[in-house]
C-alpha positions as MATLAB code, in Angstrom:
seq = 'MKKSVFIAITIAFLTGLWLFSGLFTSDKNQTSQETLSNDDLEVGDKLVEVRVRNLTAEMMVDDITVTGRTRSSRKVDMKTEIDGQVVKILVEKGASVKKGDVLAILDVKARAARVREAEELLTQRQIQYNAAKELEEKGFNSRVRLAEARAQIELARASLKSARIELADTNIKAPFDGVINNQYIEIGDFVSKGQDIFRIVDLDPLEITGFVTEKNIMQLHVGAKTNISLTNGTEIEGELSYIASAADEKTRTFEIEISVPNEGYLLKEGLTAEITVPLEQQKAYKISPSVLALLDDGSVGVKILNENDVVQFLSITLLKDTPEYLWVSGLPDTIRLITVGQEFVIEGQAVKSISADGAGLL';
ca = [
      68.089  -33.933   95.483;
      68.826  -37.023   97.705;
      72.666  -36.829   97.026;
      72.933  -33.019   98.275;
      70.844  -33.765  101.058;
      73.161  -36.816  102.061;
      76.230  -34.853  101.573;
      74.454  -32.398  104.164;
      74.395  -35.032  106.710;
      78.151  -35.735  106.766;
      78.911  -32.409  106.544;
      77.587  -31.786  109.593;
      78.239  -35.266  111.405;
      82.309  -34.533  110.765;
      81.580  -31.560  112.084;
      79.671  -32.353  115.258;
      82.269  -34.843  115.368;
      85.075  -32.204  115.051;
      83.389  -29.908  118.103;
      83.083  -33.567  120.410;
      86.760  -34.663  120.234;
      88.404  -31.361  120.610;
      86.348  -30.414  123.814;
      87.960  -33.444  125.071;
      91.077  -32.744  124.337;
      91.264  -29.469  125.733;
      89.750  -30.765  129.118;
      92.511  -33.293  129.101;
      95.247  -30.365  128.309;
      94.497  -27.519  130.644;
      94.427  -30.962  132.918;
      97.549  -31.577  132.582;
      98.793  -28.087  132.875;
      97.261  -27.605  135.977;
      99.001  -30.601  137.558;
     102.333  -28.822  136.436;
     104.518  -28.237  139.588;
     107.189  -26.008  139.455;
     109.769  -28.813  139.521;
     108.563  -29.400  136.360;
     109.070  -26.018  135.297;
     112.603  -25.919  136.189;
     113.219  -29.512  133.174;
     115.690  -27.951  131.201;
     113.880  -27.727  127.976;
     110.895  -26.347  129.964;
     112.566  -22.602  130.613;
     111.629  -19.378  129.122;
     115.281  -18.851  127.792;
     116.289  -15.623  128.211;
     119.716  -13.174  127.061;
     121.652  -11.626  129.811;
     124.468   -9.019  129.934;
     127.132   -9.372  133.030;
     127.376   -5.202  133.606;
     129.493   -3.310  136.341;
     128.399    0.617  136.984;
     130.550    2.622  135.939;
     131.142    6.576  136.319;
     128.426    9.018  134.247;
     129.767   12.187  132.495;
     126.964   15.032  132.097;
     126.228   17.757  131.986;
     123.941   20.857  131.555;
     123.830   24.393  128.571;
     122.732   27.363  129.440;
     122.658   30.214  128.017;
     124.465   33.141  129.121;
     126.127   36.933  128.528;
     129.688   38.699  128.973;
     130.289   41.015  131.615;
     132.387   42.960  132.818;
     134.211   41.788  136.481;
     134.202   45.076  137.874;
     133.158   48.579  136.447;
     133.180   52.020  138.187;
     132.285   55.321  138.144;
     134.834   57.144  139.252;
     133.979   60.410  141.328;
     136.610   63.278  141.787;
     137.994   63.484  145.771;
     138.086   67.517  145.585;
     136.514   70.519  143.679;
     138.379   72.340  141.159;
     138.552   73.011  137.491;
     139.794   70.458  134.563;
     143.226   71.882  133.284;
     144.613   68.326  131.248;
     142.508   64.616  130.234;
     145.695   62.417  129.342;
     143.358   59.352  127.994;
     140.236   59.121  125.933;
     137.439   57.116  125.949;
     138.511   52.853  125.146;
     141.763   53.408  125.739;
     143.426   50.495  128.323;
     145.328   51.930  131.721;
     146.937   50.755  134.180;
     146.409   50.960  137.968;
     147.592   54.296  139.211;
     148.153   56.219  135.932;
     146.711   59.571  135.395;
     143.895   60.390  133.808;
     143.374   64.103  134.139;
     145.003   66.932  136.059;
     143.270   69.299  138.592;
     144.526   73.018  138.499;
     146.276   72.578  141.423;
     147.537   76.302  142.054;
     145.337   76.096  145.236;
     146.473   73.483  146.340;
     150.127   74.065  146.286;
     149.787   77.679  147.744;
     147.355   75.695  150.901;
     150.511   73.339  150.906;
     153.229   75.452  151.566;
     151.186   78.169  154.188;
     150.256   74.634  155.939;
     154.748   73.520  156.150;
     154.595   77.850  156.811;
     152.764   77.420  160.250;
     154.405   73.528  161.023;
     157.634   75.388  160.817;
     156.542   78.353  163.270;
     154.305   76.045  165.244;
     157.073   73.544  166.596;
     159.464   76.690  166.483;
     157.028   77.457  169.595;
     157.499   74.110  170.850;
     160.808   74.309  171.138;
     160.814   77.363  173.412;
     158.432   76.172  175.910;
     159.482   73.711  175.784;
     163.194   74.970  177.564;
     161.232   77.867  179.519;
     159.419   74.522  181.611;
     162.432   72.978  181.992;
     164.191   76.356  182.889;
     161.372   76.515  185.187;
     160.022   79.652  183.505;
     156.613   77.923  182.139;
     154.195   75.397  183.028;
     153.764   71.863  181.684;
     150.426   73.411  180.486;
     151.716   75.796  178.116;
     154.258   73.296  177.207;
     150.617   70.776  176.229;
     149.280   73.576  174.739;
     152.343   74.086  172.457;
     152.743   70.263  171.826;
     148.735   70.300  169.978;
     148.953   73.522  168.536;
     152.247   71.668  166.717;
     149.970   68.460  165.669;
     147.027   70.277  164.631;
     149.604   72.023  162.243;
     151.180   67.972  160.738;
     147.280   67.315  160.603;
     146.873   70.412  158.391;
     149.944   69.863  156.419;
     148.596   66.338  155.922;
     145.374   67.132  154.815;
     146.686   69.914  152.046;
     149.004   67.444  150.731;
     146.199   64.916  150.010;
     143.727   67.446  148.698;
     147.105   68.480  146.145;
     147.992   64.436  145.159;
     143.666   64.756  144.413;
     144.308   66.967  141.506;
     145.567   63.232  139.830;
     143.138   61.432  138.706;
     144.288   58.206  138.321;
     143.446   54.319  137.630;
     141.753   52.636  140.782;
     142.464   48.996  138.462;
     143.832   47.682  135.048;
     140.849   48.140  132.243;
     139.209   50.538  130.060;
     137.126   54.229  130.129;
     134.153   53.304  128.974;
     132.908   56.622  129.319;
     134.456   60.288  129.617;
     132.289   62.865  131.454;
     134.424   65.833  131.414;
     136.414   68.234  129.033;
     139.223   70.162  129.191;
     137.903   73.584  131.178;
     135.257   71.662  133.108;
     134.531   72.883  136.753;
     134.026   69.537  138.076;
     132.285   69.287  142.547;
     133.681   66.784  145.536;
     131.758   63.516  144.103;
     130.781   64.063  140.475;
     131.129   61.674  138.151;
     135.020   62.194  135.811;
     135.147   58.494  134.033;
     133.696   55.111  134.339;
     136.491   51.970  133.620;
     135.754   48.577  132.975;
     137.915   45.255  133.830;
     137.692   42.832  131.705;
     139.952   40.421  132.524;
     139.383   38.643  133.149;
     135.587   38.514  131.487;
     132.393   37.108  133.300;
     129.913   35.018  132.199;
     126.693   34.762  133.442;
     123.256   32.035  133.395;
     121.020   30.269  135.320;
     120.445   27.258  136.331;
     117.513   25.478  137.011;
     116.882   24.139  140.973;
     116.937   20.600  138.918;
     120.999   20.617  138.423;
     121.824   23.425  140.475;
     123.093   20.757  143.487;
     125.406   18.735  140.525;
     127.736   21.341  140.067;
     130.644   22.571  142.078;
     133.151   26.572  142.353;
     135.424   25.356  139.502;
     134.749   23.219  137.697;
     136.263   23.616  133.985;
     133.251   24.998  131.184;
     133.368   25.290  127.395;
     132.074   28.405  126.844;
     130.589   29.234  122.488;
     130.069   32.833  121.288;
     127.519   34.262  118.967;
     130.188   35.004  116.348;
     131.766   31.416  116.428;
     134.663   32.035  119.542;
     135.249   28.824  121.710;
     136.585   29.874  125.131;
     136.766   28.068  128.291;
     136.610   28.981  131.750;
     135.767   28.191  135.487;
     132.719   27.900  137.057;
     133.461   30.981  139.715;
     130.604   32.049  141.578;
     127.250   29.511  142.912;
     124.548   31.584  143.472;
     123.034   30.562  147.119;
     119.326   31.330  146.605;
     117.336   31.450  144.051;
     115.841   34.454  141.967;
     112.568   34.823  143.464;
     110.430   35.084  139.785;
     112.426   33.062  137.992;
     113.216   30.285  141.056;
     117.039   29.741  138.974;
     119.667   30.512  140.737;
     122.682   32.209  138.870;
     126.406   31.332  137.988;
     129.358   33.427  137.049;
     132.182   31.488  134.312;
     135.561   33.239  134.743;
     137.718   33.437  131.636;
     140.979   34.910  131.006;
     140.851   37.810  128.803;
     144.322   39.197  128.185;
     143.848   42.062  125.525;
     140.343   42.252  126.476;
     139.677   40.519  123.088;
     136.048   39.644  124.213;
     133.630   42.340  125.323;
     130.732   42.683  127.619;
     127.360   41.895  126.835;
     127.892   38.967  123.963;
     125.279   35.971  124.233;
     127.087   33.389  124.989;
     126.209   29.116  125.394;
     127.930   27.814  128.285;
     128.929   23.590  128.703;
     128.337   22.716  132.503;
     129.821   19.238  133.973;
     127.754   17.732  136.167;
     129.258   16.224  138.896;
     129.865   12.644  138.550;
     128.176    9.283  139.174;
     127.546    5.624  139.034;
     125.519    4.634  137.228;
     123.632    2.302  134.127;
     123.590    2.504  130.446;
     121.361    0.622  128.860;
     118.473    0.350  125.831;
     115.015    2.157  126.022;
     114.342   -1.915  124.841;
     115.015   -3.523  128.682;
     112.607   -1.371  130.740;
     109.646   -3.133  132.508;
     106.722   -1.253  133.817;
     104.485   -3.176  136.599;
     101.105   -2.990  137.057;
     100.935   -0.271  139.581;
     103.311    1.851  137.671;
     106.911    1.198  138.921;
     109.684    1.606  136.234;
     112.593   -0.697  135.918;
     114.194   -3.251  135.126;
     114.740   -7.317  135.461;
     117.710   -9.397  136.341;
     118.561  -12.953  137.146;
     120.544  -13.818  140.266;
     123.073  -16.025  141.020;
     120.075  -18.746  140.519;
     118.688  -17.920  137.133;
     116.088  -16.386  139.334;
     114.351  -12.896  137.516;
     113.894  -10.033  139.975;
     112.413   -6.812  140.105;
     114.388   -3.630  140.374;
     113.499   -0.107  140.384;
     115.800    2.567  138.774;
     116.042    6.199  138.611;
     116.122    7.657  134.892;
     119.465   10.232  135.024;
     119.381   12.018  131.530;
     117.386    9.634  128.086;
     118.204    9.785  124.580;
     116.707    8.049  121.519;
     119.506    5.423  122.143;
     119.827    5.021  125.286;
     119.801    5.461  128.588;
     121.299    6.202  132.229;
     119.994    4.840  135.674;
     121.032    4.485  138.888;
     119.855    3.238  142.135;
     120.834   -0.439  140.843;
     123.641   -2.780  142.628;
     127.000   -1.946  141.515;
     126.993   -5.368  139.544;
     124.439   -6.915  138.046;
     123.086   -9.241  135.421;
     120.240   -7.607  133.208;
     118.130   -9.405  131.225;
     118.313   -7.955  127.625;
     116.243  -10.405  125.844;
     112.649  -11.949  126.630;
     112.218  -10.297  129.655;
     108.773   -9.630  128.766;
     108.454  -13.106  128.949;
     109.017  -13.686  132.582;
     108.106  -12.323  135.799;
     109.767  -11.912  139.285;
     110.941  -15.398  141.034;
     110.515  -17.151  137.426;
     113.811  -19.039  136.900;
     114.316  -19.221  133.439;
     117.702  -20.470  130.590;
     119.934  -17.874  130.662;
     122.233  -17.158  127.934;
     125.205  -15.017  127.994;
     125.008  -11.606  125.382;
     128.457  -11.813  123.128;
     130.161   -8.567  121.877;
     130.117   -4.632  122.673;
     126.463   -2.898  122.474;
     123.892   -2.564  124.964;
     121.534   -6.099  123.985;
];
């Protein structure tokens, strides 16, 4: 029993002695740390080591992908210029036509007769004018009568011109190269002036329309080369030909148009497309997400070293992020980026730098 008491007393004594000695050691260490100056921190083996990579800004090539749809560059519902009966239809729906091709013919009988009448009237007016002029020269006619005859001949010429135009309008011609997409008439139909007869679409070039958000619209420029992937697997190239100047009121997005050559009209209207559009290049840095630093005020940036190996914090602008790397801007053209150890140093602290070797982000 006495032995047990002795052991307990001994353990308590040793424990108290250890705690008592630790108090003085702690006070001594604290005093020692408080007396360290900035010069002491800069002594060789006292400096924190960080890994540094020398970087130069490079031109970042980025792009966006938007969903779009193909459409014809022009689409016109052709209308008749005159009344008449359809006597011939020379094309079928779906046919490819060239500008000036005759698509249909209206009855010409009445128009041809009017041309002949106008020609005869002009001949008559010409004879009357010549006679009036001869009499006026001999003094048997007044200048007023000659002026009236001249006016009559001009009216006859205008009438003949109008009659010839109407005769020509009996041949209905294609206004541009394209495809007959719809036919609204049949042989024997009587059409009135202004009536729809054909719909013709221009598929070369083909247009592909899409919509871009306001975040990216300022980074686009007309003339940029684009890549398009259609739902049927077709891969084609095009050129950005139009950027809307105003956003859509409902979606707040901006319409863009891509022009694509389509010789032979192999590509059709109404296909869904994925459009990849390049953005304007800008200077940026490609860095690892792990090198980012966050200040107490919420500022996000990176830590770099100046020429004296003193830490500096610089805020950044995030341009693009992926799981493997970030593209950031807002930094000088060249930097000494701390890639390892930045979490153990603060701005204004002198450190020992170790240069990173080889390729990589760290």
